[in-house]
Structures are given as C-alpha cells and as structure tokens.
C-alpha positions as a LaTeX table, in Angstrom:
\begin{tabular}{lrrr}
\hline
Residue & $x$ (\AA) & $y$ (\AA) & $z$ (\AA) \\
\hline
Met1 & $-38.89$ & $-23.80$ & $-14.61$ \\
Lys2 & $-38.64$ & $-21.53$ & $-17.66$ \\
Tyr3 & $-35.18$ & $-20.96$ & $-19.09$ \\
Pro4 & $-33.96$ & $-18.09$ & $-21.31$ \\
Ser5 & $-34.37$ & $-18.71$ & $-25.01$ \\
Ala6 & $-30.60$ & $-18.97$ & $-25.46$ \\
Leu7 & $-30.66$ & $-22.12$ & $-23.29$ \\
Val8 & $-33.64$ & $-23.82$ & $-24.85$ \\
Gly9 & $-31.47$ & $-25.54$ & $-27.45$ \\
Leu10 & $-29.44$ & $-27.29$ & $-24.77$ \\
Pro11 & $-30.35$ & $-30.77$ & $-23.53$ \\
Arg12 & $-32.69$ & $-30.61$ & $-20.56$ \\
His13 & $-30.13$ & $-32.00$ & $-18.12$ \\
Ala14 & $-27.57$ & $-29.36$ & $-19.21$ \\
Arg15 & $-29.83$ & $-26.32$ & $-18.82$ \\
Pro16 & $-29.25$ & $-25.74$ & $-15.06$ \\
Leu17 & $-25.50$ & $-25.81$ & $-15.66$ \\
Gly18 & $-25.84$ & $-23.42$ & $-18.58$ \\
Leu19 & $-27.94$ & $-21.05$ & $-16.46$ \\
Ala20 & $-25.34$ & $-21.13$ & $-13.67$ \\
Val21 & $-22.57$ & $-20.32$ & $-16.15$ \\
Cys22 & $-24.58$ & $-17.35$ & $-17.51$ \\
Val23 & $-25.17$ & $-16.01$ & $-13.99$ \\
Phe24 & $-21.48$ & $-16.38$ & $-13.14$ \\
Leu25 & $-20.39$ & $-14.54$ & $-16.29$ \\
Phe26 & $-22.88$ & $-11.75$ & $-15.60$ \\
Leu27 & $-21.64$ & $-11.28$ & $-12.04$ \\
Leu28 & $-18.04$ & $-11.31$ & $-13.25$ \\
Trp29 & $-18.82$ & $-8.65$ & $-15.84$ \\
Ala30 & $-20.70$ & $-6.54$ & $-13.31$ \\
Gly31 & $-17.84$ & $-6.74$ & $-10.82$ \\
Gln32 & $-15.34$ & $-5.66$ & $-13.47$ \\
Ser33 & $-17.46$ & $-2.76$ & $-14.71$ \\
Met34 & $-18.23$ & $-1.06$ & $-11.38$ \\
Ala35 & $-15.75$ & 1.25 & $-9.70$ \\
Gln36 & $-14.92$ & 0.58 & $-6.09$ \\
Thr37 & $-16.49$ & 2.90 & $-3.52$ \\
Val38 & $-15.78$ & 2.27 & 0.16 \\
Val39 & $-18.41$ & 3.65 & 2.52 \\
Leu40 & $-16.91$ & 4.31 & 5.95 \\
Thr41 & $-18.72$ & 3.46 & 9.17 \\
Ala42 & $-18.41$ & 4.72 & 12.74 \\
Gln43 & $-17.01$ & 1.32 & 13.77 \\
Asp44 & $-14.03$ & 1.50 & 11.39 \\
Gln45 & $-10.71$ & 2.08 & 13.16 \\
Asn46 & $-8.18$ & 0.24 & 10.98 \\
Leu47 & $-9.62$ & $-0.54$ & 7.56 \\
Ser48 & $-7.53$ & $-2.61$ & 5.16 \\
Leu49 & $-7.89$ & $-1.36$ & 1.59 \\
Asn50 & $-5.63$ & $-3.96$ & $-0.04$ \\
Ser51 & $-8.34$ & $-5.94$ & $-1.82$ \\
Leu52 & $-10.33$ & $-2.82$ & $-2.73$ \\
Leu53 & $-7.73$ & $-1.01$ & $-4.83$ \\
Glu54 & $-8.13$ & $-0.80$ & $-8.58$ \\
His55 & $-4.89$ & $-1.13$ & $-10.53$ \\
Arg56 & $-3.47$ & $-0.35$ & $-13.94$ \\
Val57 & $-0.01$ & $-0.29$ & $-15.52$ \\
Asp58 & 1.42 & 2.84 & $-17.15$ \\
Pro59 & 4.24 & 1.42 & $-19.33$ \\
Asp60 & 5.33 & 4.80 & $-20.73$ \\
Gly61 & 4.76 & 6.78 & $-17.53$ \\
Arg62 & 2.75 & 9.38 & $-19.43$ \\
Leu63 & $-0.64$ & 9.15 & $-17.77$ \\
Ala64 & $-1.81$ & 12.10 & $-15.70$ \\
Ala65 & $-3.95$ & 11.83 & $-12.58$ \\
Ala66 & $-6.64$ & 14.07 & $-14.09$ \\
Asp67 & $-7.14$ & 11.53 & $-16.89$ \\
Leu68 & $-7.84$ & 8.70 & $-14.43$ \\
Val69 & $-10.49$ & 10.22 & $-12.17$ \\
Asp70 & $-13.46$ & 9.31 & $-14.36$ \\
Pro71 & $-15.13$ & 6.22 & $-12.82$ \\
Asp72 & $-16.08$ & 4.99 & $-16.29$ \\
Glu73 & $-12.49$ & 5.17 & $-17.53$ \\
Gly74 & $-11.54$ & 1.59 & $-18.40$ \\
Ser75 & $-8.38$ & $-0.52$ & $-18.32$ \\
Trp76 & $-8.42$ & $-1.03$ & $-14.54$ \\
Asp77 & $-7.82$ & $-4.39$ & $-12.88$ \\
Arg78 & $-9.90$ & $-5.27$ & $-9.84$ \\
Asp79 & $-8.32$ & $-8.56$ & $-8.84$ \\
Gly80 & $-6.78$ & $-7.24$ & $-5.60$ \\
Arg81 & $-3.23$ & $-7.83$ & $-6.80$ \\
Gln82 & $-0.67$ & $-5.73$ & $-4.92$ \\
Ala83 & 2.82 & $-7.14$ & $-5.64$ \\
Phe84 & 4.45 & $-6.90$ & $-9.07$ \\
Gly85 & 8.08 & $-7.84$ & $-8.44$ \\
Phe86 & 11.18 & $-5.81$ & $-9.19$ \\
Thr87 & 10.21 & $-3.30$ & $-11.85$ \\
Ser88 & 10.66 & 0.39 & $-12.61$ \\
Thr89 & 7.33 & 0.55 & $-14.47$ \\
Val90 & 4.78 & 3.10 & $-13.25$ \\
His91 & 1.76 & 1.55 & $-11.51$ \\
Trp92 & $-1.46$ & 3.36 & $-10.66$ \\
Phe93 & $-3.94$ & 2.44 & $-7.94$ \\
Arg94 & $-7.39$ & 3.97 & $-7.47$ \\
Leu95 & $-9.97$ & 4.03 & $-4.71$ \\
Arg96 & $-13.14$ & 5.95 & $-3.85$ \\
Leu97 & $-14.19$ & 6.78 & $-0.30$ \\
Ala98 & $-17.54$ & 8.01 & 0.97 \\
Arg99 & $-18.03$ & 9.35 & 4.50 \\
Pro100 & $-21.53$ & 9.59 & 5.98 \\
Ala101 & $-22.14$ & 12.65 & 8.15 \\
Gln102 & $-22.13$ & 10.65 & 11.41 \\
Val103 & $-18.59$ & 9.31 & 10.76 \\
Ala104 & $-15.48$ & 11.23 & 11.88 \\
Glu105 & $-13.77$ & 13.30 & 9.21 \\
Glu106 & $-10.10$ & 12.85 & 10.21 \\
Trp107 & $-8.27$ & 9.76 & 8.94 \\
Val108 & $-4.75$ & 8.61 & 8.14 \\
Leu109 & $-3.94$ & 6.75 & 4.92 \\
Glu110 & $-0.92$ & 4.51 & 5.50 \\
Leu111 & 0.86 & 3.09 & 2.45 \\
Gly112 & 3.59 & 0.49 & 2.30 \\
Arg113 & 6.17 & $-0.64$ & 1.70 \\
Pro114 & 8.51 & 1.99 & 3.20 \\
Phe115 & 11.27 & 1.18 & 0.68 \\
Met116 & 9.36 & 2.30 & $-2.44$ \\
Asp117 & 11.16 & 5.24 & $-4.08$ \\
Asp118 & 8.47 & 7.50 & $-5.56$ \\
Val119 & 4.88 & 7.40 & $-4.32$ \\
Arg120 & 2.50 & 10.19 & $-5.29$ \\
Val121 & $-1.01$ & 10.42 & $-3.85$ \\
Phe122 & $-3.69$ & 12.52 & $-5.54$ \\
Val123 & $-6.84$ & 13.34 & $-3.58$ \\
Gly124 & $-9.93$ & 15.04 & $-5.00$ \\
Asp125 & $-13.68$ & 15.28 & $-4.43$ \\
Gly126 & $-14.79$ & 16.50 & $-7.82$ \\
Gly127 & $-12.72$ & 19.66 & $-8.07$ \\
Thr128 & $-8.96$ & 19.96 & $-8.23$ \\
Leu129 & $-6.64$ & 17.12 & $-7.30$ \\
Asp130 & $-4.21$ & 17.72 & $-4.43$ \\
Glu131 & $-0.85$ & 16.00 & $-4.91$ \\
His132 & 1.24 & 14.65 & $-2.04$ \\
Arg133 & 4.76 & 13.26 & $-2.46$ \\
Leu134 & 5.89 & 10.23 & $-0.50$ \\
Gly135 & 8.49 & 7.49 & $-0.87$ \\
Asp136 & 11.92 & 6.84 & 0.57 \\
His137 & 13.49 & 9.45 & $-1.74$ \\
Val138 & 11.49 & 12.13 & 0.07 \\
Pro139 & 13.20 & 13.17 & 3.34 \\
Val140 & 11.08 & 12.32 & 6.36 \\
Ala141 & 10.91 & 15.98 & 7.43 \\
Gln142 & 9.25 & 16.87 & 4.11 \\
Arg143 & 6.54 & 14.20 & 4.29 \\
Pro144 & 2.96 & 14.98 & 5.37 \\
Leu145 & 3.56 & 12.86 & 8.48 \\
Pro146 & 7.18 & 12.33 & 9.65 \\
Thr147 & 6.90 & 8.58 & 10.27 \\
Arg148 & 8.73 & 5.52 & 9.00 \\
Met149 & 5.67 & 4.50 & 6.98 \\
Leu150 & 4.31 & 6.45 & 4.02 \\
Ala151 & 1.39 & 8.14 & 5.76 \\
Leu152 & $-0.98$ & 10.89 & 4.67 \\
Pro153 & $-3.53$ & 12.63 & 6.94 \\
Leu154 & $-6.94$ & 13.02 & 5.31 \\
Arg155 & $-9.90$ & 15.24 & 6.13 \\
Leu156 & $-12.82$ & 13.68 & 4.29 \\
Pro157 & $-15.90$ & 15.79 & 3.43 \\
Ala158 & $-19.29$ & 14.42 & 4.47 \\
Glu159 & $-21.70$ & 12.92 & 1.94 \\
Arg160 & $-19.25$ & 13.34 & $-0.93$ \\
Thr161 & $-17.20$ & 10.79 & $-2.82$ \\
Val162 & $-13.45$ & 11.31 & $-2.59$ \\
Thr163 & $-11.21$ & 9.81 & $-5.27$ \\
Ile164 & $-7.72$ & 8.70 & $-4.27$ \\
Leu165 & $-5.14$ & 7.96 & $-6.97$ \\
Ile166 & $-1.76$ & 6.47 & $-6.06$ \\
Arg167 & 1.15 & 6.52 & $-8.50$ \\
Thr168 & 4.16 & 4.33 & $-7.69$ \\
Gln169 & 7.54 & 3.96 & $-9.36$ \\
Thr170 & 10.53 & 2.31 & $-7.74$ \\
Thr171 & 13.78 & 0.52 & $-8.50$ \\
Ser172 & 12.99 & $-2.03$ & $-5.79$ \\
Ala173 & 9.97 & $-4.31$ & $-5.49$ \\
Thr174 & 6.60 & $-2.76$ & $-6.28$ \\
Ala175 & 4.36 & $-3.98$ & $-3.45$ \\
Leu176 & 1.64 & $-1.64$ & $-2.23$ \\
Thr177 & $-0.36$ & $-2.06$ & 0.95 \\
Ala178 & $-2.97$ & 0.43 & 2.15 \\
Ile179 & $-4.68$ & 0.91 & 5.51 \\
Leu180 & $-7.11$ & 3.69 & 6.41 \\
Ser181 & $-7.05$ & 4.43 & 10.14 \\
Arg182 & $-8.41$ & 6.86 & 12.66 \\
Pro183 & $-5.50$ & 8.99 & 14.01 \\
Leu184 & $-5.45$ & 7.36 & 17.46 \\
Ala185 & $-5.62$ & 3.87 & 15.96 \\
Phe186 & $-2.72$ & 4.75 & 13.63 \\
Ala187 & $-0.62$ & 6.03 & 16.54 \\
Ser188 & $-1.41$ & 2.95 & 18.62 \\
Arg189 & $-0.44$ & 0.59 & 15.81 \\
Glu190 & 2.80 & 2.47 & 15.17 \\
Ser191 & 3.68 & 2.32 & 18.87 \\
His192 & 2.99 & $-1.41$ & 19.02 \\
Glu193 & 5.03 & $-2.14$ & 15.90 \\
Gly194 & 7.81 & 0.12 & 17.18 \\
Met195 & 8.03 & $-1.93$ & 20.37 \\
Leu196 & 8.24 & $-5.18$ & 18.39 \\
Tyr197 & 10.90 & $-3.83$ & 16.07 \\
Gly198 & 12.79 & $-2.53$ & 19.12 \\
Gly199 & 13.05 & $-6.08$ & 20.40 \\
Phe200 & 14.04 & $-7.32$ & 16.95 \\
Tyr201 & 16.91 & $-4.84$ & 16.60 \\
Gly202 & 17.86 & $-5.36$ & 20.25 \\
Val203 & 18.59 & $-9.03$ & 19.45 \\
Phe204 & 20.77 & $-7.92$ & 16.53 \\
Ile205 & 22.77 & $-5.59$ & 18.80 \\
Val206 & 23.30 & $-8.36$ & 21.37 \\
Val207 & 24.52 & $-10.74$ & 18.64 \\
Val208 & 26.92 & $-8.12$ & 17.27 \\
Leu209 & 28.35 & $-7.26$ & 20.71 \\
Phe210 & 28.69 & $-10.94$ & 21.62 \\
His211 & 30.69 & $-11.85$ & 18.50 \\
Leu212 & 32.81 & $-8.70$ & 18.68 \\
Ala213 & 33.68 & $-9.48$ & 22.31 \\
Ile214 & 34.44 & $-13.15$ & 21.66 \\
Gly215 & 36.36 & $-12.40$ & 18.45 \\
Gly216 & 38.44 & $-9.71$ & 20.15 \\
Trp217 & 39.08 & $-11.83$ & 23.22 \\
Ile218 & 40.25 & $-15.04$ & 21.55 \\
Gly219 & 41.44 & $-13.42$ & 18.31 \\
Asp220 & 39.09 & $-15.47$ & 16.11 \\
Arg221 & 38.39 & $-13.77$ & 12.78 \\
Val222 & 35.27 & $-15.87$ & 12.18 \\
His223 & 33.46 & $-14.12$ & 15.02 \\
Leu224 & 34.55 & $-10.70$ & 13.76 \\
Val225 & 33.41 & $-11.48$ & 10.21 \\
Tyr226 & 30.06 & $-12.70$ & 11.52 \\
Ala227 & 29.68 & $-9.52$ & 13.58 \\
Gly228 & 30.29 & $-7.49$ & 10.41 \\
Phe229 & 27.70 & $-9.57$ & 8.56 \\
Ala230 & 25.15 & $-8.99$ & 11.35 \\
Ile231 & 25.80 & $-5.23$ & 11.28 \\
Asn232 & 25.25 & $-5.20$ & 7.51 \\
Gln233 & 21.98 & $-7.10$ & 7.87 \\
Met234 & 20.77 & $-4.81$ & 10.65 \\
Ile235 & 21.43 & $-1.70$ & 8.55 \\
Ser236 & 19.63 & $-3.28$ & 5.59 \\
Tyr237 & 16.56 & $-4.08$ & 7.69 \\
Leu238 & 16.59 & $-0.56$ & 9.14 \\
Phe239 & 16.05 & 0.87 & 5.67 \\
Ile240 & 13.64 & $-1.84$ & 4.51 \\
Asn241 & 11.39 & $-1.14$ & 7.50 \\
Gly242 & 11.70 & 2.64 & 7.24 \\
Tyr243 & 13.69 & 3.34 & 10.40 \\
Gly244 & 16.87 & 4.19 & 8.51 \\
Gln245 & 15.10 & 7.08 & 6.78 \\
Val246 & 13.82 & 8.35 & 10.15 \\
Leu247 & 17.29 & 8.21 & 11.73 \\
Leu248 & 18.92 & 10.07 & 8.82 \\
Asp249 & 16.05 & 12.58 & 8.58 \\
Gln250 & 16.99 & 14.81 & 5.62 \\
Ser251 & 20.43 & 13.35 & 4.93 \\
Trp252 & 21.15 & 11.00 & 2.04 \\
Pro253 & 17.63 & 9.81 & 1.15 \\
Tyr254 & 19.07 & 7.83 & $-1.80$ \\
Leu255 & 21.14 & 5.71 & 0.59 \\
Ser256 & 17.99 & 3.61 & 1.12 \\
Asp257 & 18.42 & 2.19 & $-2.38$ \\
\hline
\end{tabular}
C-alpha cells in the first residue's frame, strides 16, 4: 500500500495509524466547514432539529441577522450543544431547510423552552428576512400561534434553501430545543402532552385539597403550610411549562420571570 509522502518518514508499523489520524482530522475539518442543510422528505412528520443547529455566542448583542445569513460566515459551532446555563448573553442558532417539490409546504417550527424571555426567529430564502417575535415576554395572543410552546407556522418554497436564524436572550436558563412538524402532527403532539400535563396538575390539585381539608379539620398548621407549598410549586410549573402564559393571555407577561 502506498502512503502519502508526509507519512513516509514514519516507521512502517506506525503508518496505518498516521493515515487514520489524517483521515479523522480531514473529516473533522470538513464537518466544521460545511453549513447544515436539512432536506425534508415526504415521510417526515416530527423532525428533531436539536443536533442540526449551528450556534454562536454574541457577547455584546450587536450582531444583526443579515450579517449571519452567509453560509461561509465563520465562528459557528456545530457540536449540537443546546443548553448554556443561566446567562443573559445573546445566543444565535442557524439552520437551512430545503423542500423538494413533492414534499408538503406547510410546517410548524416549535421552539423550547417556553420560559425563555426573548426569542426572535428570522426566516429568509435569499431575499429579505422576516422577523417573528416569541418568548414568554410576548403575550400569547400576539404570537404567530397562540400555544404554550414557542411555535411558528412556516410555508416553505419548493426547491429553494430557506435560512432560519434564531436569536435568544433570557434571564433564565438558555436551553433551546427545536422540532419541525407537519401541522396535524404538531396538533396531535400538543394534545397528547396536554393530556399528560392535565394528569400531572390534577395530582397537585388533589394534594392541595387533601392537606387543606385535613389541616382545617384537625387544626394542624403543618398540613396548611404544605398545601401552600404545593400551590406555590404548581404555579411555578405552570409558568415553566407555558400554561401560565396561556391562562393569563395578555396580562402580566413578566410574571413568568
């Protein structure tokens, strides 16, 4: 077997290992240099985008979406990282979608977590970028889709690459998840999760009523204090999971902080 000239100086037994290292470094470089483009198929119903998002940090918060569209623009991480802890730093995420003509054009982009304060989504296919505001500081009635999750309906053009840029800034944990779904699949998943959360909060209500009844009956403060603690936890989970924003609609969006 003939080896590249750069490996000829190595001992014969070390050349296969050296060749493997060179191949690995080349593949790593190639993976870091190519922008992500997701080609949709007719079989896709709920497509997780978590590991496909490119990411970069904007420490000063001065970057504009128009400056980040270029696929050759560097400084993007492609390690699939999504959670960055409690930080108010601006984070950008980028993705490219391509829809063949035989694939449906209507989709829903669902972003999490519901408790993130300011989420801005920019969508463009080579022309202008359309901006959409999401996040728990945006009243549910003013969102593109009035749901507990941060959801955006998309109409993707055929045979054209669409660039999606996501800008996040929050006082809570920065943890972005992304799912691209067909509208019916999105509605089905929301209904299923709503049923599960209904059972979850139903248990909370039973616990609260039980301890209020026992505490009031026997006059035991411990039960009353525990009931108050359970109520506090239930309200906290309502906002963490996005239901608090739905219940309040346009009132007090900053209460979710």
